[in-house]
N, C-alpha and C positions, 0 to 999 in steps of 0.2 A: 283197874280194871281194863277189859278190853275196850279197844277203841270204839267199837260199837256199842258199849255200854251205856253210851250218853242217851238219856231217855228224852224222845221228843213230848213224851206225856207220862207222867207217873201213875200207876195202876192205883184205882179206886180200892177200898177193904175188898180183901178176895176170902172168898168161902171155900173154894177148893179150885186145883188145876190138875188137869188130866194130858197126858201125852197122846195125841191122836194117831201121830205116825212120825216117819221122817220122809226126807226128800232130797234129792240132788236139784242143785241148781247150776247153771251155765258155767259157775265158777270150778265146778267139780266138787264142792264142798257137801258135807251132807248137815242137813238143819233138822232137826226137830220140829215137829208142830205140836205147841201145846195149847190147849183150849184152857182159857182162862175163866172162870166163873165169879164175877162181881157179888159182893154181898147187895141184899136189896138196899133200897133207901128209905130209912125211916125218919119221917117228919116229927121232930120233938113237939111235944102238946097236941099232937092229933091223934085220934082215936081210929083213922083209917088205917087201913092193912098197908103194910110195907110194898113199895112200888118195886118190882122185880127189875134188874137191868141184864140187858143181853150179853151172854157170853161173847167171849172175840178169840181171835188166834194171834198168837205171837210165834215166833220161828227162832230158835236158839241153836248156836253149835254145840258140839261136845266142850270144847275150851271154854266157852262160856260159861258152862254149868260148873265145870270143875272150879273157875275164880269164883262162882257164886258160893258155892260150898264153903271154899277155904276162907272168903270173907265172914261169910256170916257166923263160921265156928270162930275167927279172930275176934270178931264183935261179942260173941256168946262161947265162952271157953266151956262152959258145962256142955254145950252141945254134943261135943266130940266124946266126952263121957256117959253123956246120954245114950248116943248111938252104938256107943260099944257095949252098953249095958243090956240095950234093947233089943228085943226079937226082931225087930224093923230094921235090922243093921245092914242099910243100902249104902252107907258113906265109902266103905273102905274102897269100894270098886270107882268110885269117882276121883279117888285119890290118883290112881293110875292114869298118867298122862299119855297113856299107849296109844299110837296114831293107827289104831286097826280100822281105820275109817277109809280106805280108797274106795274107790267108786265102782271097782272091778267091772269095768266095762270092756266088752270085749271091742274088736276091730270094727264090727258093724254098729256101735253105738249102744247095743243092749247091755243092761245091767245085770249083774249075776246076782243071784241070791247070796247074802252073806249072815250067816246065824247069829255072829256077834252084834249085828245092829239091832236085831230084835232083843236079844238080850240086853243092851244098854237101854233100850227104850222100856221094857219092862223094869231093870232097876231104877231108871229115872222116874218111872210111875210110883215105884213103891216108894221112892225118897219124897216124891211131892205129897203123897197121901199121908207120912209120917209128918211132913213138914205143917202141915195145915191142921194136925191135931195138937202143936206146941202151944203153949202159952201165946195170950196176945201180944205180950211185949216182944214175941219173936216175929210173929206173922203180919205185925202192924209197923214194922221197924222201916225207915228208909229203903236198905238194902232190898227188901222185898219188893217195895213200891217199885224200885228200879229196876229190877229183874222182870218183873211181870208188867211193866208199863211197855208203852209203845216207843221202839227205838227206831232211829234212822234205818236200820236195816229193814224194818218191818215196813216202814212207808215206802222204802224204794223197792220192794217187793210188789207192794200192791199198785205201786204207780207204775210198775213193768206191767203188771197184770190188765193194766186200763182199768181199775177200777174207778167208779164214779167219786167217790168218797174214802181217801186211803185213811182216815182217821176211824172208818167204822169198818174196823176189822175183823167184824162178823159177817158182811158182804164179801164172803169167801169164794173166789172164782175157782174152777176146775182146776185141779192140780192132782197129778199122779202121787197117790199114796203106795209107795213102795212095799212097805212091810204089808199092805193089804192084798197087794198083788201076788206078792211073794207066799202068803198063806195060803191062797188060791191054786198054787200049782200042784 
């Protein structure tokens, strides 16, 4: 796995995840912003309603997604055949390790719109939606908990943003979401 794959904290059981957007950081790398929606907490033996958990944001690069998909398919070989037979076939695009992610920055520092980024965001969103419809043996495995957990890179980003509590990733500070800005043009 990628060096940043080392979780500082594993994810709780997850009900869904969506891609909120993407951004460029100072390192000129593109990062997907993924909103993770944990399952509510159910107290065994209690008749009270489940306790909802707050969603939180994580940040992943394209290479992290490719690595995750490949490792998940290695652990569950039937996933590849399922995706090829399924109408939700979002996986083939993740096997392409095409570095079409240059920042497209002009000399004055502004970023140009790149339609490939929005397309990759949509593909990742479809993949995540398909992933969370699979059997619980897949979505509750350690690989999923690690990928959707809090990584060192998530903590570093929040510390750089001067968040009060870097582990409370739902306290998201203002970040420019390039796909939203591009869509408004």
